[in-house]
FIDO-560859 format. One record per residue (C-alpha): residue number from 1; residue in three letters; x, y, z. Coordinates in nm, 3 decimals. Each point is the difference from the previous one (the first is absolute). Last residue first. Layout:
+-----+-----+---------+---------+---------+
!   n ! res !      xx !      yy !      zz !
+-----+-----+---------+---------+---------+
! NUM ! ALA !       X !       Y !       Z !
...
+-----+-----+---------+---------+---------+
end
This chain:
+-----+-----+---------+---------+---------+
!   n ! res !      xx !      yy !      zz !
+-----+-----+---------+---------+---------+
!  83 ! ASP !   0.179 !   2.959 !   1.669 !
!  82 ! LYS !  -0.310 !  -0.168 !  -0.145 !
!  81 ! LEU !   0.094 !  -0.209 !  -0.300 !
!  80 ! PRO !  -0.094 !   0.039 !  -0.369 !
!  79 ! VAL !  -0.068 !  -0.341 !  -0.156 !
!  78 ! ILE !   0.179 !  -0.109 !  -0.320 !
!  77 ! ALA !  -0.051 !  -0.315 !  -0.208 !
!  76 ! GLN !  -0.346 !  -0.083 !   0.131 !
!  75 ! GLY !  -0.119 !  -0.344 !  -0.107 !
!  74 ! GLY !  -0.202 !  -0.060 !   0.314 !
!  73 ! ARG !   0.301 !  -0.076 !   0.211 !
!  72 ! CYS !   0.288 !   0.245 !  -0.035 !
!  71 ! PHE !   0.292 !   0.019 !  -0.242 !
!  70 ! THR !   0.157 !   0.328 !   0.115 !
!  69 ! ALA !  -0.033 !   0.217 !   0.309 !
!  68 ! VAL !   0.013 !   0.376 !  -0.051 !
!  67 ! HIS !   0.170 !   0.281 !   0.191 !
!  66 ! GLN !  -0.055 !   0.345 !  -0.156 !
!  65 ! LEU !   0.244 !   0.264 !  -0.117 !
!  64 ! GLY !  -0.120 !   0.348 !  -0.086 !
!  63 ! GLY !  -0.134 !   0.133 !  -0.331 !
!  62 ! ASP !  -0.363 !   0.029 !   0.114 !
!  61 ! PRO !  -0.100 !  -0.322 !  -0.181 !
!  60 ! GLY !   0.280 !  -0.194 !   0.171 !
!  59 ! LYS !   0.344 !  -0.086 !  -0.136 !
!  58 ! VAL !   0.090 !  -0.346 !   0.118 !
!  57 ! LEU !   0.176 !  -0.134 !   0.308 !
!  56 ! MET !  -0.001 !  -0.378 !   0.023 !
!  55 ! VAL !  -0.109 !  -0.275 !   0.236 !
!  54 ! PRO !   0.109 !  -0.340 !  -0.129 !
!  53 ! GLY !  -0.222 !  -0.272 !  -0.140 !
!  52 ! TYR !  -0.228 !  -0.257 !   0.162 !
!  51 ! CYS !  -0.281 !   0.219 !   0.132 !
!  50 ! PHE !  -0.284 !  -0.059 !   0.246 !
!  49 ! VAL !  -0.224 !   0.305 !   0.037 !
!  48 ! ALA !  -0.160 !   0.153 !   0.311 !
!  47 ! HIS !  -0.262 !   0.264 !  -0.073 !
!  46 ! GLY !   0.018 !   0.367 !   0.097 !
!  45 ! SER !  -0.014 !   0.135 !  -0.358 !
!  44 ! GLU !   0.371 !   0.091 !   0.021 !
!  43 ! ALA !   0.069 !  -0.369 !   0.042 !
!  42 ! MET !   0.126 !  -0.149 !   0.324 !
!  41 ! TYR !   0.246 !  -0.278 !  -0.079 !
!  40 ! TRP !   0.007 !  -0.377 !   0.058 !
!  39 ! THR !   0.313 !  -0.179 !  -0.114 !
!  38 ! GLY !   0.085 !  -0.283 !  -0.237 !
!  37 ! SER !   0.123 !  -0.355 !  -0.014 !
!  36 ! GLU !  -0.271 !  -0.258 !  -0.064 !
!  35 ! ARG !  -0.024 !   0.020 !  -0.373 !
!  34 ! ALA !  -0.315 !  -0.164 !  -0.121 !
!  33 ! HIS !   0.030 !  -0.354 !  -0.121 !
!  32 ! GLN !  -0.038 !  -0.072 !  -0.367 !
!  31 ! VAL !  -0.172 !  -0.325 !  -0.071 !
!  30 ! VAL !   0.100 !  -0.183 !  -0.316 !
!  29 ! PRO !  -0.268 !  -0.239 !  -0.116 !
!  28 ! LEU !   0.115 !  -0.360 !  -0.022 !
!  27 ! ASP !   0.087 !  -0.139 !  -0.341 !
!  26 ! VAL !  -0.034 !  -0.378 !   0.020 !
!  25 ! PRO !   0.292 !  -0.194 !  -0.139 !
!  24 ! PRO !  -0.075 !  -0.214 !  -0.307 !
!  23 ! ARG !  -0.100 !  -0.357 !   0.071 !
!  22 ! PRO !   0.238 !  -0.276 !  -0.102 !
!  21 ! PRO !  -0.144 !  -0.247 !  -0.251 !
!  20 ! ALA !  -0.169 !  -0.299 !   0.160 !
!  19 ! ALA !   0.205 !  -0.319 !  -0.002 !
!  18 ! VAL !  -0.174 !  -0.280 !  -0.183 !
!  17 ! LYS !  -0.068 !  -0.298 !   0.216 !
!  16 ! SER !   0.072 !  -0.367 !  -0.057 !
!  15 ! GLY !  -0.188 !  -0.234 !   0.233 !
!  14 ! PRO !  -0.160 !  -0.198 !  -0.280 !
!  13 ! LEU !   0.201 !  -0.003 !  -0.323 !
!  12 ! SER !  -0.131 !   0.228 !  -0.277 !
!  11 ! LEU !   0.264 !   0.267 !   0.053 !
!  10 ! ALA !   0.286 !  -0.249 !  -0.030 !
!   9 ! LEU !  -0.145 !  -0.138 !  -0.324 !
!   8 ! LEU !  -0.030 !   0.348 !  -0.148 !
!   7 ! ALA !   0.360 !   0.078 !   0.092 !
!   6 ! MET !   0.124 !  -0.332 !  -0.138 !
!   5 ! ALA !  -0.184 !   0.057 !  -0.331 !
!   4 ! LEU !   0.148 !   0.352 !  -0.028 !
!   3 ! ALA !   0.351 !  -0.131 !   0.071 !
!   2 ! LYS !  -0.043 !  -0.277 !  -0.258 !
!   1 ! MET !  -0.094 !   0.258 !  -0.263 !
+-----+-----+---------+---------+---------+
end
């Protein structure tokens, strides 16, 4: 009881300040930076494409092998390349 009375008395004295509660940390938005390492390739369509993944050989529509670039800008997973 005495401790409560002393605390109230100390708060009522002039010049005494109550410490503000600590502020919670601010959540900053996470910004994802685009990958910067990649290579430009000439697509089969005649356009240049920028791709991050490796060039691979896959089975083409005619049964032969075809070079493709992987993980390209524009959300394309596989882009056929001009040989």
